[in-house]
C-alpha positions as CSV (number, residue, x, y, z in Angstrom):
1,M,-150.1,86.6,146.4
2,I,-150.9,86.6,142.7
3,F,-149.3,90.0,142.3
4,R,-146.0,88.8,143.9
5,G,-146.0,85.9,141.4
6,F,-146.5,88.3,138.5
7,T,-143.7,90.5,140.0
8,A,-141.3,87.6,140.2
9,I,-142.1,86.5,136.6
10,F,-141.7,90.1,135.5
11,V,-138.3,90.4,137.2
12,L,-137.1,87.1,135.8
13,S,-138.2,88.2,132.3
14,L,-136.3,91.5,132.7
15,L,-133.2,89.6,133.8
16,W,-133.6,87.3,130.8
17,V,-134.0,90.3,128.5
18,A,-131.0,92.0,130.1
19,D,-128.9,88.8,129.8
20,T,-129.9,88.5,126.1
21,A,-129.1,92.2,125.6
22,V,-125.7,91.8,127.3
23,A,-124.9,88.8,125.2
24,A,-125.8,90.7,122.1
25,D,-123.7,93.7,123.3
26,T,-120.7,91.6,123.9
27,K,-121.0,89.9,120.5
28,D,-121.2,93.4,118.9
29,G,-118.0,94.3,120.8
30,R,-119.4,97.7,121.8
31,P,-117.4,99.3,124.5
32,G,-119.0,99.7,127.9
33,A,-121.2,96.8,127.6
34,V,-122.2,95.1,130.8
35,T,-120.9,91.6,130.8
36,D,-122.2,90.2,134.1
37,P,-125.0,92.1,135.9
38,V,-124.4,92.3,139.7
39,I,-127.7,92.2,141.6
40,A,-128.5,93.1,145.2
41,V,-131.6,93.0,147.3
42,L,-132.6,95.7,149.9
43,D,-135.4,95.4,152.4
44,V,-136.3,99.1,152.5
45,Q,-139.1,98.6,155.1
46,Q,-136.6,96.9,157.5
47,V,-134.2,99.8,157.1
48,L,-137.0,102.4,157.7
49,R,-138.0,100.4,160.8
50,S,-134.6,99.6,162.3
51,A,-132.4,102.6,161.6
52,T,-131.4,104.5,164.7
53,A,-132.6,107.7,163.1
54,A,-136.0,106.1,162.3
55,K,-136.4,105.1,165.9
56,G,-135.6,108.6,167.0
57,I,-138.2,110.0,164.6
58,R,-140.9,107.7,166.1
59,V,-139.9,108.7,169.7
60,A,-140.1,112.4,168.8
61,V,-143.4,112.2,167.0
62,E,-145.0,110.0,169.7
63,A,-143.9,112.5,172.4
64,R,-145.4,115.3,170.5
65,R,-148.6,113.3,169.8
66,K,-149.0,112.6,173.5
67,A,-148.6,116.3,174.3
68,F,-151.2,117.2,171.6
69,E,-153.6,114.5,172.9
70,E,-153.3,115.9,176.5
71,K,-154.2,119.4,175.2
72,I,-157.1,118.0,173.2
73,A,-158.4,116.1,176.2
74,A,-158.2,119.3,178.4
75,E,-160.1,121.3,175.7
76,R,-162.7,118.6,175.3
77,K,-163.3,118.5,179.0
78,S,-163.7,122.3,179.0
79,I,-166.3,122.0,176.3
80,Q,-168.2,119.3,178.2
81,V,-168.3,121.6,181.3
82,D,-169.6,124.4,179.1
83,E,-172.3,122.1,177.7
84,Q,-173.4,121.1,181.2
85,K,-173.6,124.7,182.3
86,L,-175.7,125.6,179.3
87,R,-178.2,122.7,180.0
88,K,-178.5,123.9,183.6
89,Q,-179.0,127.5,182.5
90,S,-181.6,126.6,179.8
91,T,-184.4,126.7,182.4
92,I,-183.3,130.1,183.9
93,L,-182.2,132.2,180.9
94,S,-184.3,133.7,178.2
95,P,-184.4,132.0,174.8
96,E,-182.3,134.8,173.3
97,A,-179.6,134.4,175.9
98,I,-179.6,130.6,175.5
99,S,-179.4,131.0,171.7
100,E,-176.4,133.3,172.1
101,K,-174.6,131.0,174.6
102,R,-175.3,128.0,172.3
103,R,-173.8,129.9,169.3
104,L,-170.7,130.7,171.4
105,L,-170.4,127.1,172.4
106,E,-170.7,125.9,168.8
107,N,-167.9,128.4,167.8
108,K,-165.8,126.9,170.6
109,I,-166.4,123.4,169.3
110,S,-165.6,124.4,165.8
111,N,-162.4,126.0,166.9
112,F,-161.5,122.9,168.9
113,R,-162.0,120.7,165.8
114,R,-159.9,123.0,163.7
115,K,-157.1,123.0,166.2
116,A,-157.2,119.2,166.5
117,E,-156.9,118.9,162.7
118,Q,-154.1,121.4,162.6
119,R,-152.2,119.5,165.2
120,R,-152.7,116.2,163.3
121,G,-151.4,118.0,160.2
122,V,-148.3,119.2,162.1
123,L,-147.6,115.7,163.2
124,N,-148.1,114.2,159.7
125,R,-145.9,116.9,158.0
126,A,-143.2,116.5,160.6
127,L,-143.2,112.7,160.2
128,A,-143.2,112.9,156.4
129,G,-140.4,115.5,156.3
130,A,-138.1,113.5,158.6
131,T,-138.9,110.2,156.8
132,R,-138.1,112.0,153.5
133,A,-134.7,113.0,154.9
134,L,-134.0,109.5,156.0
135,R,-135.0,108.0,152.6
136,K,-132.7,110.6,150.9
137,E,-129.7,109.5,153.1
138,M,-130.6,105.9,152.5
139,A,-130.4,106.5,148.8
140,K,-127.0,108.1,149.1
141,V,-125.7,105.1,151.2
142,L,-127.2,102.7,148.7
143,A,-125.5,104.5,145.8
144,E,-122.1,104.4,147.6
145,I,-122.4,100.7,148.3
146,M,-123.5,100.0,144.7
147,K,-120.5,101.9,143.4
148,E,-118.0,100.2,145.7
149,R,-119.3,96.7,144.9
150,K,-120.0,97.4,141.3
151,I,-123.7,96.5,141.7
152,T,-125.6,97.1,138.6
153,I,-129.2,96.8,140.0
154,T,-130.7,96.7,143.5
155,L,-134.2,95.3,143.8
156,A,-136.6,96.0,146.7
157,R,-137.1,93.0,148.9
158,K,-140.9,93.1,148.4
159,A,-140.4,92.8,144.7
160,V,-138.4,89.6,145.0
161,L,-140.1,86.3,145.8
162,V,-137.0,84.1,146.6
163,F,-133.3,85.0,146.5
164,D,-129.9,83.9,147.7
165,Q,-129.2,85.7,151.0
166,R,-125.7,86.6,149.8
167,L,-127.5,89.2,147.6
168,N,-129.0,90.9,150.6
169,I,-127.3,94.2,151.4
170,T,-129.9,95.4,154.0
171,E,-127.6,95.0,157.0
172,D,-124.8,96.8,155.2
173,V,-127.0,99.7,154.3
174,L,-128.4,99.9,157.8
175,K,-125.0,99.9,159.5
176,R,-123.7,102.7,157.2
177,L,-126.9,104.7,157.5
178,D,-126.7,104.5,161.3
179,K,-123.1,105.7,161.1
180,N,-123.8,108.6,158.6
181,L,-127.1,109.7,160.1
182,P,-127.6,108.6,163.7
183,T,-130.3,111.2,164.3
184,I,-132.7,113.4,162.4
185,A,-134.2,116.6,163.7
186,V,-138.0,116.4,163.5
187,D,-139.5,119.8,162.5
188,F,-142.8,120.5,164.3
189,K,-142.9,124.2,163.2
190,T,-146.3,125.7,162.7
191,T,-147.8,129.1,163.1
192,N,-151.3,128.2,164.3
193,A,-151.4,124.9,166.2
194,K,-149.8,125.0,169.6
């Protein structure tokens, strides 16, 4: 809460400095001086939640996550069965044979953990890559809208405490983003985790 207050004060002081600088620029008569800054506000998190492509990313990642979890559950069950067999055989087999079977089981458990981590890494990389592509397209859309409307600065919604809703361009960015990029391919490529 305190941080937002400092952020608002900082933004207001920047606007005051910009206004003072603009006034000074106009008095100097320098060409290209900004006379009236045009400000917009964008709720980036809302765009990343509500965009059609973002929803598609979540669906694809969740489907892959569910498939991975099913594989992990099957492998975990197999390990549990092997552990139970080893316990039953511990009274029958020699200590050397038990030791060898325990070593093999520990290797299986280690491989299981490694595969689970790899699968989580695949999901994380796929999500990050698709989100990066979405953010890149959002930046292009924002730049287009800023150019069309002659907006000089766009502030993130989370950096602004209170603002006039007429400055909010979130819905416009969202509509254009949905039009330009309705879907994003989520890349789950990997060589080891299947």
